N, C-alpha and C positions, 0 to 999 in steps of 0.2 A: 704666647709669651714664654720664652725659655728663661729659666733661672739657673745659672751655672755658678757654683761656688768652688773656691780653692782655699787651701790653708794660707794664712797670711805669709807674705814674703815681701821684704823691702830691702833695697840696697841703694846707696847714694855714693857716687864718686864725686869728690871735690877736686876741681882742676883749676890751677892758677892760670891767669891770662897774661903772664909775662913770659916771654921766650927765654928759657934759661934764667940767668941772673943778668941779662943784658939790657934791661930797661926797654925792651922792644915789646909793644903790645900785640897780643894775639886777638884777632877779630872773632867774635862769637860765630859769625857766618862760616869761618874757616873750620871751627870745631864741629859745627853742625854738618858741614859737607863731609868731613872726615868720618863722623858717626854714620852718616848715610852710606858711605862706601863700605864701612865695616858691616853694617846691617845687610847690604846687598850681598856681600860675601857669605854671611851666615845663611841667608835665605837660599842662595844658589848652591852652596856646598853641603849644608846640613839641614835645610828646611827649618831653620830656627828663626822665629820672628821675635826680635828683642827691641821693644819700643822704649824710648827714653823721654822723660820730661826734663826740659832744660830750663834752669832758673838762674838768674844772675844774683850774685851776692858779693859781699866784701869781707875778706878775712883781715882782721886787725891783730897784729902781734908786735908790740913795742914800737920799733921804728918803721914797721911795714904796714901799709894800708894798701892791700892788693885786690883788685877785682878778680873774682873767681866765677866759675860756673858750677852749679850742682846738677849732676845728672842723676835723676831718680828712676828707679826700676821697680816694677812689681811683677808678680806672676800673673800676667794678663790672662784671664780665664779662656778667652777665645783661642789662644795659642799657648796653653799651659805647658809647663816644663817641670822636670824634676828639679828640686832645690839644688842638688849637686851640679846639674847642667847649667842652671842659671848662674851659680857662683863661678864656675869655670869660665863661662863666656863673658861675664861682667869683668872678671879679673883680666882676661885676655884683652878686652877693650881698654881697660885702665892702663895696661902695659903698653898697648899700641899708642894710646894718647900720650903717655909719658915720653915715649921715644920720638914721636912725630913733633911734639911741641916742647921738647927739651926740658922736661920737668925733672927735677932731682928727686922729688917724692910726690906721691899721690896717696890720698886716703880713701878707703872704701868702708862705709858704715853698713853693717848688716844688723838685723834684729838681735843676733846672738854673738856678734863679735865686730871689732873694728880692726882693719888691716891697713898697715902702711907699707906701700911698696917704695923702696928707696934705692937709688943708684949708688950713692955714697953718703958719708956722714957729714959732708960739708953743710954749714949753716950760713945763710946770707948774713954778711957783716952788719947789715942794717938792723938786724935783730940782736946780735951779740955785742955790739959796741955801744 
């Protein structure tokens, strides 16, 4: 029996399941397929194994009730990485997801900071009106 320990690391990307502000639903299976393509690229090009736990949730903000996915990451001891490497690759995935699924902003929560990636300052009128 091997016991392998690493320092705690946690990151969560929250991704909306509406394409842009177009009222078009994004299927969970599409997001998972995209994540798998991204993972394959990381493994092939950099020998980085980045597993994700995918959980459905709902974000409620005033006039918006939108289904989201939470993508959770840890420093998996079998394929442990430096904290800096994990953050770089997780942020690259968040950016790729943003572009692919036309998200204006995406939030990444780490143990030590919360980051919002934002394409522009536009806010959905269903929140502001």
